[in-house]
C-alpha positions as MATLAB code, in Angstrom:
seq = 'XXXXXXXXXXXXXXXXXXXXXXXXXXXXXXXXXXXXXXXXXXXXXXXXXXXXXXXXXXXXXXXXXXXXXXXXXXXXXXXXXXXXXXXXXXXXXXXXXXXXXXXXXXXXXXXXXXXXXXXXXXXXXXXXXXXXXXXXXXXXXXXXXXXXXXXXXXXXXXX';
ca = [
       0.000    0.000    0.000;
       0.993    3.635   -0.364;
       2.488    5.742    2.399;
       0.091    7.195    4.929;
      -0.262   10.976    5.160;
      -0.824   12.044    8.751;
      -0.031   15.762    8.632;
      -0.829   18.670    6.360;
       2.868   19.043    5.475;
       2.925   15.448    4.168;
      -0.073   16.246    1.988;
       1.620   19.397    0.651;
       4.784   17.422   -0.130;
       2.727   14.841   -2.039;
       0.941   17.565   -4.018;
       4.184   19.252   -5.095;
       5.833   15.931   -5.942;
       2.928   14.770   -8.119;
       2.264   18.130   -9.776;
       3.685   18.375  -13.251;
       4.455   21.544  -15.111;
       2.331   22.803  -17.996;
       1.881   20.204  -20.727;
       4.445   20.397  -23.500;
       2.890   20.336  -26.965;
       5.041   18.863  -29.715;
       4.804   19.093  -33.479;
       2.733   16.282  -35.040;
       3.505   15.618  -38.718;
       2.894   12.684  -41.057;
       5.565   11.066  -43.260;
       5.060   13.752  -45.956;
       5.687   16.659  -43.549;
       2.010   17.649  -43.297;
      -0.086   18.317  -40.234;
      -3.413   16.422  -40.207;
      -6.457   17.324  -38.112;
     -10.168   16.552  -38.001;
     -12.694   19.326  -37.449;
     -16.364   18.817  -36.572;
     -19.486   20.987  -36.442;
     -23.132   19.791  -36.346;
     -23.163   16.756  -38.691;
     -20.189   17.906  -40.792;
     -16.728   16.328  -40.538;
     -13.686   17.971  -42.168;
     -10.322   16.303  -42.688;
      -7.579   18.935  -43.016;
      -3.978   18.581  -44.264;
      -1.669   21.593  -43.791;
       1.796   22.014  -45.321;
       4.094   24.973  -46.102;
       3.140   26.662  -49.366;
       1.709   29.744  -51.053;
      -1.610   30.059  -49.228;
      -3.834   27.874  -51.425;
      -6.946   26.477  -49.749;
      -8.744   23.664  -51.586;
     -11.966   22.126  -50.327;
     -13.080   18.860  -51.980;
     -10.708   19.510  -54.943;
     -12.172   23.012  -55.551;
     -10.927   26.450  -54.561;
     -12.545   27.392  -51.249;
     -14.104   30.523  -52.814;
     -15.873   28.341  -55.383;
     -17.018   25.777  -52.781;
     -18.154   28.318  -50.171;
     -19.738   31.011  -52.353;
     -21.046   33.175  -49.487;
     -18.486   35.727  -48.247;
     -19.507   35.068  -44.631;
     -18.468   31.410  -44.923;
     -15.181   32.383  -46.622;
     -14.444   34.796  -43.773;
     -15.325   32.101  -41.200;
     -12.881   29.722  -42.870;
      -9.999   32.220  -42.792;
     -10.420   33.358  -39.170;
      -7.852   30.998  -37.552;
      -5.275   31.723  -40.294;
      -5.699   35.480  -39.873;
      -5.606   35.242  -36.063;
      -2.309   33.351  -36.291;
      -1.028   35.813  -38.954;
      -0.082   32.985  -41.338;
      -2.159   34.060  -44.371;
       0.164   33.116  -47.278;
       2.444   30.585  -45.591;
       0.508   27.301  -45.763;
      -1.297   25.261  -48.401;
      -4.411   23.670  -46.944;
      -6.185   20.673  -48.470;
      -9.596   19.780  -47.035;
     -12.140   17.039  -47.587;
     -15.460   17.743  -45.907;
     -18.666   15.735  -45.835;
     -22.002   15.711  -44.050;
     -24.287   18.517  -42.953;
     -24.928   21.763  -44.802;
     -22.631   24.502  -46.020;
     -22.667   26.446  -42.745;
     -21.822   23.372  -40.672;
     -19.129   22.387  -43.162;
     -17.533   25.841  -42.947;
     -17.478   25.573  -39.146;
     -15.940   22.105  -39.360;
     -13.223   23.327  -41.747;
     -12.472   26.271  -39.441;
     -12.105   23.905  -36.469;
      -9.881   21.555  -38.482;
      -7.627   24.359  -39.750;
      -7.132   25.655  -36.205;
      -6.213   22.175  -34.922;
      -3.842   21.565  -37.845;
      -2.111   24.906  -37.199;
      -1.493   23.899  -33.587;
      -0.101   20.538  -34.708;
       2.292   22.235  -37.149;
       3.242   25.153  -34.858;
       2.480   24.299  -31.199;
       3.369   27.830  -30.063;
       0.233   29.133  -31.855;
      -1.985   27.213  -29.441;
      -2.459   30.094  -26.984;
      -3.468   32.541  -29.738;
      -5.975   30.134  -31.275;
      -7.302   28.993  -27.896;
      -7.877   32.616  -26.861;
      -9.810   33.202  -30.089;
     -12.018   30.186  -29.388;
     -11.048   28.321  -32.564;
      -9.965   25.099  -30.836;
     -13.249   24.580  -28.982;
     -15.557   22.100  -30.695;
     -19.068   23.593  -30.942;
     -21.159   20.704  -29.614;
     -24.585   22.161  -30.502;
     -26.542   19.808  -32.756;
     -30.132   19.526  -33.931;
     -32.490   18.323  -31.226;
     -34.306   15.075  -32.035;
     -38.015   14.928  -32.808;
     -40.147   13.607  -29.940;
     -43.219   11.393  -30.284;
     -46.542   13.160  -29.748;
     -45.051   16.385  -31.135;
     -44.880   17.927  -34.582;
     -41.141   18.676  -34.271;
     -38.633   18.616  -31.420;
     -40.662   21.035  -29.271;
     -43.569   22.235  -31.387;
     -46.917   20.683  -30.509;
     -49.718   19.868  -32.923;
     -52.368   22.585  -33.309;
     -54.855   22.608  -30.429;
     -58.574   23.057  -31.102;
     -60.986   23.939  -28.313;
     -64.091   22.802  -30.216;
];
């Protein structure tokens, strides 16, 4: 069995001995020198590969401006890159499936932020502060029996 702690000083000594320093994040690359990350939002899943390049972003073998036609979605996609100030330094290749365009854009944004932290671990604090590394867990609520939708009831008639 483990040693018994009988005094408060013993407990303090155990706490300082077992406490580790802040976690050290290391660079995670595949055999081709790319950082890979998975981003998720609603029902959409994005697989993101990031490597040094000229700033090209391709989504499902199309330019991201052709795939995400709305400027709001294009801006959403570029937020982690702009926050890290790495606009024209990386080529990003993305495959995304599931959900709608808005959910897919959120999934790509999450994946890009994770891939940036895998390639450059020192960017983690900047991206974490911006909220790009947090997975948005909100999904569509399921339909319940006895209801028209998730919460909406059928029309009520008094007579």
